[in-house]
All heavy atoms as a GROMACS GRO file, in nm:
protein
  585
    1MET      N    1   3.939   4.869   2.815
    1MET     CA    2   4.045   4.768   2.854
    1MET      C    3   4.134   4.745   2.738
    1MET      O    4   4.092   4.741   2.627
    1MET     CB    5   3.982   4.636   2.894
    1MET     CG    6   3.885   4.646   3.016
    1MET     SD    7   3.830   4.478   3.060
    1MET     CE    8   3.891   4.485   3.231
    2GLY      N    9   4.260   4.729   2.764
    2GLY     CA   10   4.351   4.701   2.653
    2GLY      C   11   4.493   4.714   2.704
    2GLY      O   12   4.519   4.748   2.811
    3LEU      N   13   4.574   4.677   2.619
    3LEU     CA   14   4.717   4.684   2.644
    3LEU      C   15   4.769   4.825   2.599
    3LEU      O   16   4.686   4.909   2.552
    3LEU     CB   17   4.794   4.579   2.554
    3LEU     CG   18   4.738   4.434   2.575
    3LEU    CD1   19   4.799   4.340   2.484
    3LEU    CD2   20   4.751   4.395   2.723
    4GLU      N   21   4.894   4.847   2.622
    4GLU     CA   22   4.937   4.988   2.590
    4GLU      C   23   4.999   4.986   2.446
    4GLU      O   24   5.107   5.004   2.430
    4GLU     CB   25   5.032   5.038   2.696
    4GLU     CG   26   4.968   5.044   2.824
    4GLU     CD   27   5.040   5.143   2.925
    4GLU    OE1   28   5.126   5.223   2.871
    4GLU    OE2   29   5.007   5.133   3.046
    5ASP      N   30   4.902   4.969   2.351
    5ASP     CA   31   4.950   4.978   2.208
    5ASP      C   32   4.874   5.081   2.133
    5ASP      O   33   4.791   5.150   2.195
    5ASP     CB   34   4.928   4.841   2.142
    5ASP     CG   35   4.786   4.793   2.146
    5ASP    OD1   36   4.693   4.879   2.170
    5ASP    OD2   37   4.759   4.677   2.105
    6ASP      N   38   4.909   5.106   2.009
    6ASP     CA   39   4.847   5.201   1.930
    6ASP      C   40   4.685   5.200   1.925
    6ASP      O   41   4.628   5.295   1.935
    6ASP     CB   42   4.908   5.210   1.786
    6ASP     CG   43   5.043   5.253   1.785
    6ASP    OD1   44   5.093   5.310   1.884
    6ASP    OD2   45   5.119   5.224   1.689
    7LEU      N   46   4.644   5.076   1.902
    7LEU     CA   47   4.489   5.062   1.897
    7LEU      C   48   4.426   5.109   2.021
    7LEU      O   49   4.322   5.176   2.020
    7LEU     CB   50   4.448   4.915   1.869
    7LEU     CG   51   4.480   4.864   1.726
    7LEU    CD1   52   4.434   4.725   1.708
    7LEU    CD2   53   4.398   4.955   1.623
    8CYS      N   54   4.480   5.067   2.136
    8CYS     CA   55   4.424   5.096   2.272
    8CYS      C   56   4.435   5.242   2.290
    8CYS      O   57   4.338   5.305   2.342
    8CYS     CB   58   4.493   5.018   2.377
    8CYS     SG   59   4.462   4.841   2.355
    9ARG      N   60   4.538   5.307   2.259
    9ARG     CA   61   4.566   5.445   2.276
    9ARG      C   62   4.459   5.521   2.183
    9ARG      O   63   4.395   5.630   2.227
    9ARG     CB   64   4.704   5.492   2.246
    9ARG     CG   65   4.798   5.462   2.356
    9ARG     CD   66   4.931   5.530   2.343
    9ARG     NE   67   5.018   5.453   2.236
    9ARG     CZ   68   5.084   5.353   2.267
    9ARG    NH1   69   5.096   5.304   2.385
    9ARG    NH2   70   5.159   5.301   2.169
   10GLU      N   71   4.439   5.475   2.072
   10GLU     CA   72   4.339   5.545   1.980
   10GLU      C   73   4.201   5.527   2.047
   10GLU      O   74   4.116   5.624   2.037
   10GLU     CB   75   4.337   5.480   1.838
   10GLU     CG   76   4.242   5.530   1.745
   10GLU     CD   77   4.267   5.677   1.705
   10GLU    OE1   78   4.362   5.737   1.746
   10GLU    OE2   79   4.184   5.737   1.636
   11VAL      N   80   4.162   5.409   2.098
   11VAL     CA   81   4.033   5.397   2.166
   11VAL      C   82   4.015   5.506   2.285
   11VAL      O   83   3.920   5.572   2.286
   11VAL     CB   84   4.004   5.256   2.210
   11VAL    CG1   85   3.881   5.249   2.303
   11VAL    CG2   86   3.995   5.167   2.086
   12VAL      N   87   4.121   5.518   2.365
   12VAL     CA   88   4.116   5.608   2.467
   12VAL      C   89   4.098   5.745   2.418
   12VAL      O   90   4.016   5.824   2.475
   12VAL     CB   91   4.244   5.595   2.557
   12VAL    CG1   92   4.245   5.713   2.648
   12VAL    CG2   93   4.245   5.465   2.625
   13ARG      N   94   4.165   5.786   2.316
   13ARG     CA   95   4.148   5.920   2.254
   13ARG      C   96   4.016   5.941   2.199
   13ARG      O   97   3.948   6.039   2.233
   13ARG     CB   98   4.252   5.936   2.138
   13ARG     CG   99   4.258   6.080   2.079
   13ARG     CD  100   4.345   6.087   1.948
   13ARG     NE  101   4.282   6.021   1.847
   13ARG     CZ  102   4.173   6.073   1.764
   13ARG    NH1  103   4.130   6.196   1.807
   13ARG    NH2  104   4.123   6.016   1.668
   14LEU      N  105   3.955   5.838   2.124
   14LEU     CA  106   3.825   5.854   2.072
   14LEU      C  107   3.716   5.863   2.186
   14LEU      O  108   3.619   5.943   2.172
   14LEU     CB  109   3.795   5.744   1.978
   14LEU     CG  110   3.871   5.744   1.840
   14LEU    CD1  111   3.846   5.617   1.771
   14LEU    CD2  112   3.832   5.863   1.763
   15VAL      N  113   3.738   5.792   2.287
   15VAL     CA  114   3.639   5.797   2.401
   15VAL      C  115   3.638   5.934   2.460
   15VAL      O  116   3.540   5.989   2.490
   15VAL     CB  117   3.672   5.687   2.504
   15VAL    CG1  118   3.586   5.708   2.632
   15VAL    CG2  119   3.635   5.548   2.445
   16ALA      N  120   3.758   5.987   2.481
   16ALA     CA  121   3.773   6.127   2.536
   16ALA      C  122   3.699   6.229   2.459
   16ALA      O  123   3.631   6.309   2.500
   16ALA     CB  124   3.922   6.162   2.556
   17VAL      N  125   3.718   6.228   2.320
   17VAL     CA  126   3.648   6.310   2.225
   17VAL      C  127   3.494   6.289   2.239
   17VAL      O  128   3.428   6.386   2.247
   17VAL     CB  129   3.700   6.289   2.084
   17VAL    CG1  130   3.616   6.368   1.982
   17VAL    CG2  131   3.844   6.330   2.071
   18ALA      N  132   3.461   6.168   2.238
   18ALA     CA  133   3.308   6.139   2.248
   18ALA      C  134   3.248   6.196   2.378
   18ALA      O  135   3.132   6.246   2.382
   18ALA     CB  136   3.285   5.992   2.234
   19VAL      N  137   3.323   6.182   2.484
   19VAL     CA  138   3.275   6.232   2.619
   19VAL      C  139   3.254   6.384   2.614
   19VAL      O  140   3.153   6.434   2.657
   19VAL     CB  141   3.363   6.193   2.727
   19VAL    CG1  142   3.338   6.265   2.852
   19VAL    CG2  143   3.359   6.043   2.750
   20VAL      N  144   3.347   6.453   2.557
   20VAL     CA  145   3.339   6.593   2.544
   20VAL      C  146   3.222   6.636   2.448
   20VAL      O  147   3.135   6.729   2.483
   20VAL     CB  148   3.472   6.661   2.492
   20VAL    CG1  149   3.455   6.802   2.457
   20VAL    CG2  150   3.580   6.639   2.594
   21GLU      N  151   3.211   6.566   2.332
   21GLU     CA  152   3.100   6.603   2.242
   21GLU      C  153   2.970   6.565   2.302
   21GLU      O  154   2.867   6.643   2.277
   21GLU     CB  155   3.128   6.525   2.112
   21GLU     CG  156   3.238   6.575   2.027
   21GLU     CD  157   3.248   6.502   1.898
   21GLU    OE1  158   3.153   6.428   1.858
   21GLU    OE2  159   3.357   6.508   1.833
   22SER      N  160   2.952   6.461   2.376
   22SER     CA  161   2.824   6.418   2.417
   22SER      C  162   2.777   6.492   2.545
   22SER      O  163   2.652   6.499   2.567
   22SER     CB  164   2.825   6.273   2.462
   22SER     OG  165   2.904   6.250   2.574
   23GLU      N  166   2.874   6.555   2.615
   23GLU     CA  167   2.843   6.625   2.735
   23GLU      C  168   2.767   6.542   2.837
   23GLU      O  169   2.698   6.597   2.933
   23GLU     CB  170   2.752   6.761   2.706
   23GLU     CG  171   2.826   6.853   2.620
   23GLU     CD  172   2.748   6.975   2.581
   23GLU    OE1  173   2.627   6.979   2.614
   23GLU    OE2  174   2.811   7.074   2.532
   24VAL      N  175   2.788   6.408   2.837
   24VAL     CA  176   2.724   6.321   2.936
   24VAL      C  177   2.834   6.310   3.042
   24VAL      O  178   2.953   6.276   3.016
   24VAL     CB  179   2.702   6.181   2.872
   24VAL    CG1  180   2.662   6.082   2.976
   24VAL    CG2  181   2.600   6.201   2.760
   25PRO      N  182   2.800   6.329   3.164
   25PRO     CA  183   2.887   6.307   3.279
   25PRO      C  184   2.922   6.163   3.296
   25PRO      O  185   2.830   6.086   3.326
   25PRO     CB  186   2.813   6.372   3.397
   25PRO     CG  187   2.676   6.368   3.362
   25PRO     CD  188   2.666   6.372   3.209
   26VAL      N  189   3.045   6.135   3.276
   26VAL     CA  190   3.090   5.981   3.292
   26VAL      C  191   3.216   5.984   3.364
   26VAL      O  192   3.291   6.076   3.379
   26VAL     CB  193   3.102   5.917   3.155
   26VAL    CG1  194   2.978   5.918   3.074
   26VAL    CG2  195   3.211   5.983   3.072
   27VAL      N  196   3.244   5.858   3.409
   27VAL     CA  197   3.380   5.826   3.468
   27VAL      C  198   3.438   5.731   3.365
   27VAL      O  199   3.386   5.621   3.328
   27VAL     CB  200   3.366   5.756   3.598
   27VAL    CG1  201   3.499   5.710   3.657
   27VAL    CG2  202   3.296   5.851   3.700
   28VAL      N  203   3.565   5.765   3.318
   28VAL     CA  204   3.633   5.683   3.221
   28VAL      C  205   3.745   5.613   3.297
   28VAL      O  206   3.824   5.683   3.359
   28VAL     CB  207   3.687   5.768   3.102
   28VAL    CG1  208   3.764   5.683   3.010
   28VAL    CG2  209   3.569   5.837   3.032
   29GLU      N  210   3.753   5.491   3.274
   29GLU     CA  211   3.859   5.405   3.340
   29GLU      C  212   3.934   5.331   3.239
   29GLU      O  213   3.873   5.278   3.134
   29GLU     CB  214   3.808   5.306   3.435
   29GLU     CG  215   3.733   5.371   3.552
   29GLU     CD  216   3.674   5.259   3.650
   29GLU    OE1  217   3.689   5.141   3.624
   29GLU    OE2  218   3.607   5.297   3.748
   30THR      N  219   4.058   5.319   3.245
   30THR     CA  220   4.135   5.233   3.159
   30THR      C  221   4.204   5.119   3.240
   30THR      O  222   4.247   5.142   3.351
   30THR     CB  223   4.250   5.312   3.081
   30THR    OG1  224   4.335   5.365   3.178
   30THR    CG2  225   4.190   5.423   2.997
   31HIS      N  226   4.202   4.996   3.187
   31HIS     CA  227   4.263   4.883   3.257
   31HIS      C  228   4.354   4.816   3.160
   31HIS      O  229   4.322   4.792   3.045
   31HIS     CB  230   4.155   4.791   3.300
   31HIS     CG  231   4.061   4.853   3.400
   31HIS    ND1  232   4.082   4.867   3.537
   31HIS    CD2  233   3.937   4.913   3.381
   31HIS    CE1  234   3.981   4.926   3.599
   31HIS    NE2  235   3.891   4.955   3.499
   32THR      N  236   4.473   4.776   3.212
   32THR     CA  237   4.566   4.706   3.128
   32THR      C  238   4.608   4.567   3.181
   32THR      O  239   4.691   4.499   3.124
   32THR     CB  240   4.693   4.799   3.106
   32THR    OG1  241   4.753   4.826   3.234
   32THR    CG2  242   4.659   4.924   3.038
   33ASP      N  243   4.548   4.526   3.286
   33ASP     CA  244   4.578   4.402   3.349
   33ASP      C  245   4.513   4.288   3.266
   33ASP      O  246   4.389   4.276   3.256
   33ASP     CB  247   4.521   4.396   3.494
   33ASP     CG  248   4.553   4.270   3.566
   33ASP    OD1  249   4.528   4.163   3.512
   33ASP    OD2  250   4.622   4.289   3.674
   34PHE      N  251   4.598   4.204   3.205
   34PHE     CA  252   4.550   4.101   3.115
   34PHE      C  253   4.456   4.000   3.189
   34PHE      O  254   4.353   3.959   3.130
   34PHE     CB  255   4.665   4.027   3.051
   34PHE     CG  256   4.621   3.949   2.934
   34PHE    CD1  257   4.574   4.016   2.818
   34PHE    CD2  258   4.622   3.812   2.930
   34PHE    CE1  259   4.537   3.940   2.702
   34PHE    CE2  260   4.577   3.738   2.822
   34PHE     CZ  261   4.537   3.802   2.708
   35GLU      N  262   4.494   3.969   3.311
   35GLU     CA  263   4.400   3.875   3.393
   35GLU      C  264   4.269   3.935   3.420
   35GLU      O  265   4.160   3.863   3.403
   35GLU     CB  266   4.473   3.832   3.520
   35GLU     CG  267   4.595   3.738   3.502
   35GLU     CD  268   4.650   3.697   3.621
   35GLU    OE1  269   4.594   3.715   3.733
   35GLU    OE2  270   4.778   3.654   3.623
   36GLN      N  271   4.263   4.060   3.437
   36GLN     CA  272   4.134   4.129   3.460
   36GLN      C  273   4.049   4.126   3.328
   36GLN      O  274   3.932   4.108   3.324
   36GLN     CB  275   4.151   4.268   3.508
   36GLN     CG  276   4.025   4.344   3.544
   36GLN     CD  277   4.051   4.487   3.601
   36GLN    OE1  278   4.156   4.535   3.579
   36GLN    NE2  279   3.947   4.537   3.653
   37MET      N  280   4.120   4.146   3.215
   37MET     CA  281   4.055   4.149   3.087
   37MET      C  282   3.999   4.014   3.065
   37MET      O  283   3.877   4.001   3.025
   37MET     CB  284   4.148   4.184   2.965
   37MET     CG  285   4.195   4.329   2.970
   37MET     SD  286   4.294   4.371   2.830
   37MET     CE  287   4.450   4.365   2.897
   38ILE      N  288   4.077   3.900   3.087
   38ILE     CA  289   4.026   3.770   3.060
   38ILE      C  290   3.900   3.745   3.141
   38ILE      O  291   3.799   3.686   3.102
   38ILE     CB  292   4.134   3.662   3.092
   38ILE    CG1  293   4.250   3.677   2.988
   38ILE    CG2  294   4.075   3.521   3.076
   38ILE    CD1  295   4.210   3.663   2.845
   39ALA      N  296   3.909   3.788   3.270
   39ALA     CA  297   3.799   3.765   3.362
   39ALA      C  298   3.665   3.829   3.315
   39ALA      O  299   3.556   3.783   3.348
   39ALA     CB  300   3.836   3.819   3.505
   40ARG      N  301   3.681   3.940   3.237
   40ARG     CA  302   3.566   4.016   3.196
   40ARG      C  303   3.522   3.973   3.050
   40ARG      O  304   3.440   4.033   2.986
   40ARG     CB  305   3.596   4.165   3.183
   40ARG     CG  306   3.641   4.229   3.322
   40ARG     CD  307   3.517   4.294   3.406
   40ARG     NE  308   3.411   4.356   3.338
   40ARG     CZ  309   3.391   4.489   3.331
   40ARG    NH1  310   3.487   4.568   3.388
   40ARG    NH2  311   3.294   4.538   3.284
   41GLY      N  312   3.592   3.864   3.000
   41GLY     CA  313   3.559   3.813   2.866
   41GLY      C  314   3.633   3.873   2.751
   41GLY      O  315   3.582   3.862   2.642
   42VAL      N  316   3.734   3.949   2.783
   42VAL     CA  317   3.800   4.025   2.675
   42VAL      C  318   3.926   3.941   2.631
   42VAL      O  319   4.017   3.934   2.714
   42VAL     CB  320   3.838   4.167   2.723
   42VAL    CG1  321   3.920   4.235   2.614
   42VAL    CG2  322   3.715   4.251   2.748
   43TYR      N  323   3.918   3.881   2.521
   43TYR     CA  324   4.035   3.807   2.472
   43TYR      C  325   4.111   3.874   2.364
   43TYR      O  326   4.219   3.824   2.329
   43TYR     CB  327   3.994   3.667   2.423
   43TYR     CG  328   3.928   3.592   2.543
   43TYR    CD1  329   3.797   3.585   2.564
   43TYR    CD2  330   4.018   3.518   2.625
   43TYR    CE1  331   3.740   3.516   2.675
   43TYR    CE2  332   3.955   3.452   2.736
   43TYR     CZ  333   3.823   3.448   2.755
   43TYR     OH  334   3.766   3.378   2.862
   44ALA      N  335   4.061   3.981   2.304
   44ALA     CA  336   4.120   4.049   2.200
   44ALA      C  337   4.106   4.212   2.228
   44ALA      O  338   4.006   4.259   2.185
   44ALA     CB  339   4.062   4.017   2.062
   45PRO      N  340   4.196   4.268   2.298
   45PRO     CA  341   4.190   4.417   2.323
   45PRO      C  342   4.203   4.494   2.194
   45PRO      O  343   4.259   4.436   2.099
   45PRO     CB  344   4.298   4.442   2.424
   45PRO     CG  345   4.401   4.324   2.405
   45PRO     CD  346   4.319   4.215   2.355
   46PRO      N  347   4.156   4.610   2.183
   46PRO     CA  348   4.092   4.689   2.288
   46PRO      C  349   3.951   4.653   2.305
   46PRO      O  350   3.888   4.596   2.222
   46PRO     CB  351   4.108   4.834   2.245
   46PRO     CG  352   4.104   4.819   2.095
   46PRO     CD  353   4.178   4.690   2.062
   47ALA      N  354   3.900   4.692   2.425
   47ALA     CA  355   3.750   4.668   2.460
   47ALA      C  356   3.690   4.783   2.529
   47ALA      O  357   3.758   4.869   2.588
   47ALA     CB  358   3.738   4.549   2.549
   48VAL      N  359   3.567   4.810   2.497
   48VAL     CA  360   3.490   4.923   2.551
   48VAL      C  361   3.372   4.865   2.625
   48VAL      O  362   3.294   4.796   2.573
   48VAL     CB  363   3.450   5.026   2.449
   48VAL    CG1  364   3.368   5.143   2.510
   48VAL    CG2  365   3.571   5.087   2.375
   49PHE      N  366   3.357   4.908   2.757
   49PHE     CA  367   3.240   4.881   2.841
   49PHE      C  368   3.169   5.009   2.860
   49PHE      O  369   3.234   5.112   2.889
   49PHE     CB  370   3.283   4.814   2.973
   49PHE     CG  371   3.329   4.677   2.960
   49PHE    CD1  372   3.464   4.651   2.928
   49PHE    CD2  373   3.251   4.572   2.993
   49PHE    CE1  374   3.510   4.510   2.922
   49PHE    CE2  375   3.294   4.433   2.984
   49PHE     CZ  376   3.419   4.407   2.945
   50VAL      N  377   3.036   5.001   2.863
   50VAL     CA  378   2.944   5.112   2.892
   50VAL      C  379   2.857   5.068   3.001
   50VAL      O  380   2.778   4.970   2.972
   50VAL     CB  381   2.881   5.178   2.779
   50VAL    CG1  382   2.787   5.292   2.823
   50VAL    CG2  383   2.978   5.218   2.670
   51ASP      N  384   2.853   5.116   3.124
   51ASP     CA  385   2.774   5.082   3.236
   51ASP      C  386   2.785   4.926   3.252
   51ASP      O  387   2.688   4.861   3.277
   51ASP     CB  388   2.629   5.117   3.206
   51ASP     CG  389   2.592   5.259   3.224
   51ASP    OD1  390   2.679   5.326   3.298
   51ASP    OD2  391   2.490   5.304   3.178
   52GLY      N  392   2.910   4.882   3.240
   52GLY     CA  393   2.935   4.738   3.265
   52GLY      C  394   2.904   4.646   3.152
   52GLY      O  395   2.924   4.523   3.170
   53VAL      N  396   2.859   4.699   3.043
   53VAL     CA  397   2.823   4.611   2.931
   53VAL      C  398   2.924   4.621   2.831
   53VAL      O  399   2.963   4.724   2.782
   53VAL     CB  400   2.680   4.652   2.868
   53VAL    CG1  401   2.645   4.571   2.752
   53VAL    CG2  402   2.578   4.643   2.974
   54LEU      N  403   2.975   4.506   2.782
   54LEU     CA  404   3.075   4.504   2.671
   54LEU      C  405   3.012   4.549   2.546
   54LEU      O  406   2.921   4.485   2.490
   54LEU     CB  407   3.133   4.360   2.668
   54LEU     CG  408   3.243   4.339   2.553
   54LEU    CD1  409   3.359   4.425   2.583
   54LEU    CD2  410   3.283   4.192   2.553
   55LYS      N  411   3.057   4.658   2.486
   55LYS     CA  412   3.012   4.714   2.361
   55LYS      C  413   3.095   4.686   2.249
   55LYS      O  414   3.054   4.676   2.130
   55LYS     CB  415   2.991   4.864   2.381
   55LYS     CG  416   2.891   4.906   2.480
   55LYS     CD  417   2.746   4.865   2.437
   55LYS     CE  418   2.643   4.929   2.524
   55LYS     NZ  419   2.521   4.913   2.471
   56SER      N  420   3.221   4.675   2.266
   56SER     CA  421   3.317   4.658   2.158
   56SER      C  422   3.445   4.582   2.202
   56SER      O  423   3.490   4.602   2.311
   56SER     CB  424   3.363   4.793   2.107
   56SER     OG  425   3.472   4.783   2.002
   57VAL      N  426   3.490   4.486   2.119
   57VAL     CA  427   3.607   4.418   2.154
   57VAL      C  428   3.689   4.377   2.029
   57VAL      O  429   3.634   4.352   1.929
   57VAL     CB  430   3.582   4.288   2.231
   57VAL    CG1  431   3.494   4.178   2.151
   57VAL    CG2  432   3.688   4.212   2.290
   58GLY      N  433   3.820   4.405   2.040
   58GLY     CA  434   3.912   4.363   1.936
   58GLY      C  435   3.908   4.458   1.816
   58GLY      O  436   3.958   4.423   1.712
   59ARG      N  437   3.852   4.578   1.832
   59ARG     CA  438   3.854   4.675   1.726
   59ARG      C  439   3.842   4.814   1.783
   59ARG      O  440   3.810   4.840   1.900
   59ARG     CB  441   3.738   4.649   1.626
   59ARG     CG  442   3.598   4.677   1.697
   59ARG     CD  443   3.491   4.641   1.596
   59ARG     NE  444   3.361   4.668   1.653
   59ARG     CZ  445   3.295   4.777   1.660
   59ARG    NH1  446   3.346   4.886   1.585
   59ARG    NH2  447   3.177   4.798   1.713
   60VAL      N  448   3.858   4.920   1.694
   60VAL     CA  449   3.846   5.053   1.732
   60VAL      C  450   3.710   5.093   1.693
   60VAL      O  451   3.679   5.096   1.569
   60VAL     CB  452   3.946   5.146   1.672
   60VAL    CG1  453   3.924   5.288   1.705
   60VAL    CG2  454   4.093   5.100   1.715
   61PRO      N  455   3.612   5.129   1.783
   61PRO     CA  456   3.475   5.167   1.742
   61PRO      C  457   3.469   5.297   1.670
   61PRO      O  458   3.557   5.383   1.694
   61PRO     CB  459   3.402   5.177   1.881
   61PRO     CG  460   3.510   5.183   1.984
   61PRO     CD  461   3.630   5.131   1.928
   62GLU      N  462   3.379   5.308   1.593
   62GLU     CA  463   3.354   5.443   1.515
   62GLU      C  464   3.313   5.546   1.620
   62GLU      O  465   3.247   5.509   1.719
   62GLU     CB  466   3.250   5.426   1.409
   62GLU     CG  467   3.291   5.332   1.301
   62GLU     CD  468   3.406   5.377   1.216
   62GLU    OE1  469   3.411   5.504   1.189
   62GLU    OE2  470   3.488   5.294   1.170
   63GLN      N  471   3.338   5.670   1.587
   63GLN     CA  472   3.297   5.781   1.678
   63GLN      C  473   3.147   5.782   1.700
   63GLN      O  474   3.093   5.806   1.801
   63GLN     CB  475   3.348   5.912   1.624
   63GLN     CG  476   3.342   6.026   1.717
   63GLN     CD  477   3.438   6.011   1.834
   63GLN    OE1  478   3.542   5.944   1.822
   63GLN    NE2  479   3.413   6.078   1.944
   64ALA      N  480   3.075   5.757   1.589
   64ALA     CA  481   2.923   5.760   1.593
   64ALA      C  482   2.880   5.644   1.693
   64ALA      O  483   2.784   5.676   1.761
   64ALA     CB  484   2.868   5.740   1.453
   65GLU      N  485   2.945   5.533   1.696
   65GLU     CA  486   2.910   5.431   1.794
   65GLU      C  487   2.918   5.471   1.936
   65GLU      O  488   2.834   5.460   2.017
   65GLU     CB  489   2.992   5.297   1.777
   65GLU     CG  490   2.963   5.225   1.646
   65GLU     CD  491   3.056   5.108   1.636
   65GLU    OE1  492   3.174   5.130   1.609
   65GLU    OE2  493   3.008   4.993   1.640
   66LEU      N  494   3.037   5.538   1.957
   66LEU     CA  495   3.072   5.582   2.097
   66LEU      C  496   2.969   5.684   2.141
   66LEU      O  497   2.917   5.685   2.255
   66LEU     CB  498   3.214   5.648   2.090
   66LEU     CG  499   3.324   5.544   2.078
   66LEU    CD1  500   3.456   5.622   2.054
   66LEU    CD2  501   3.336   5.455   2.198
   67LEU      N  502   2.930   5.773   2.052
   67LEU     CA  503   2.835   5.878   2.081
   67LEU      C  504   2.693   5.816   2.102
   67LEU      O  505   2.620   5.857   2.200
   67LEU     CB  506   2.829   5.982   1.964
   67LEU     CG  507   2.952   6.070   1.960
   67LEU    CD1  508   2.944   6.162   1.834
   67LEU    CD2  509   2.959   6.162   2.080
   68ASP      N  510   2.664   5.719   2.031
   68ASP     CA  511   2.534   5.645   2.054
   68ASP      C  512   2.528   5.584   2.192
   68ASP      O  513   2.430   5.596   2.261
   68ASP     CB  514   2.507   5.543   1.943
   68ASP     CG  515   2.465   5.603   1.810
   68ASP    OD1  516   2.423   5.718   1.812
   68ASP    OD2  517   2.466   5.518   1.712
   69TRP      N  518   2.637   5.515   2.227
   69TRP     CA  519   2.639   5.448   2.349
   69TRP      C  520   2.635   5.550   2.467
   69TRP      O  521   2.570   5.524   2.561
   69TRP     CB  522   2.770   5.362   2.365
   69TRP     CG  523   2.785   5.257   2.267
   69TRP    CD1  524   2.684   5.190   2.192
   69TRP    CD2  525   2.907   5.201   2.212
   69TRP    NE1  526   2.743   5.106   2.110
   69TRP    CE2  527   2.872   5.101   2.111
   69TRP    CE3  528   3.039   5.224   2.238
   69TRP    CZ2  529   2.973   5.026   2.052
   69TRP    CZ3  530   3.141   5.143   2.170
   69TRP    CH2  531   3.100   5.050   2.077
   70LEU      N  532   2.707   5.659   2.451
   70LEU     CA  533   2.702   5.760   2.555
   70LEU      C  534   2.566   5.828   2.566
   70LEU      O  535   2.512   5.859   2.677
   70LEU     CB  536   2.809   5.869   2.536
   70LEU     CG  537   2.949   5.812   2.559
   70LEU    CD1  538   3.047   5.923   2.523
   70LEU    CD2  539   2.970   5.772   2.705
   71SER      N  540   2.503   5.856   2.453
   71SER     CA  541   2.371   5.920   2.456
   71SER      C  542   2.268   5.823   2.516
   71SER      O  543   2.168   5.877   2.580
   71SER     CB  544   2.321   5.959   2.312
   71SER     OG  545   2.301   5.851   2.234
   72ALA      N  546   2.282   5.694   2.508
   72ALA     CA  547   2.195   5.596   2.576
   72ALA      C  548   2.207   5.614   2.727
   72ALA      O  549   2.099   5.593   2.795
   72ALA     CB  550   2.216   5.464   2.529
   73CYS      N  551   2.323   5.655   2.768
   73CYS     CA  552   2.339   5.676   2.917
   73CYS      C  553   2.259   5.796   2.968
   73CYS      O  554   2.221   5.801   3.084
   73CYS     CB  555   2.480   5.696   2.952
   73CYS     SG  556   2.593   5.545   2.920
   74ARG      N  557   2.242   5.887   2.878
   74ARG     CA  558   2.175   6.020   2.911
   74ARG      C  559   2.026   6.000   2.946
   74ARG      O  560   1.973   6.064   3.024
   74ARG     CB  561   2.192   6.123   2.805
   74ARG     CG  562   2.128   6.253   2.830
   74ARG     CD  563   2.145   6.347   2.717
   74ARG     NE  564   2.295   6.372   2.704
   74ARG     CZ  565   2.347   6.445   2.613
   74ARG    NH1  566   2.263   6.501   2.528
   74ARG    NH2  567   2.465   6.464   2.600
   75VAL      N  568   1.970   5.895   2.876
   75VAL     CA  569   1.830   5.876   2.887
   75VAL      C  570   1.782   5.832   3.028
   75VAL      O  571   1.673   5.861   3.072
   75VAL     CB  572   1.786   5.757   2.785
   75VAL    CG1  573   1.640   5.718   2.804
   75VAL    CG2  574   1.814   5.805   2.646
   76ARG      N  575   1.873   5.767   3.102
   76ARG     CA  576   1.839   5.725   3.233
   76ARG      C  577   1.810   5.829   3.341
   76ARG      O  578   1.862   5.931   3.345
   76ARG     CB  579   1.949   5.630   3.288
   76ARG     CG  580   1.957   5.507   3.200
   76ARG     CD  581   2.056   5.417   3.251
   76ARG     NE  582   2.084   5.320   3.145
   76ARG     CZ  583   2.195   5.256   3.128
   76ARG    NH1  584   2.287   5.275   3.216
   76ARG    NH2  585   2.212   5.173   3.024
   0.00000   0.00000   0.00000
């Protein structure tokens, strides 16, 4: 979730790279509606959710973090 700024675009790029590297089948969604962000508890974009759980807010996560979050999805 995020606005259309440089930080949010960087998160989208990093998530795309992590998805390819992890080979985990996922659905990636981007949301820019501020009201929807507030409703989900995001007051400082960008934010990353994995399986509905807020993992990162207000910062660009490291690639290793993204890969860890995605690899945890593989376990299920």
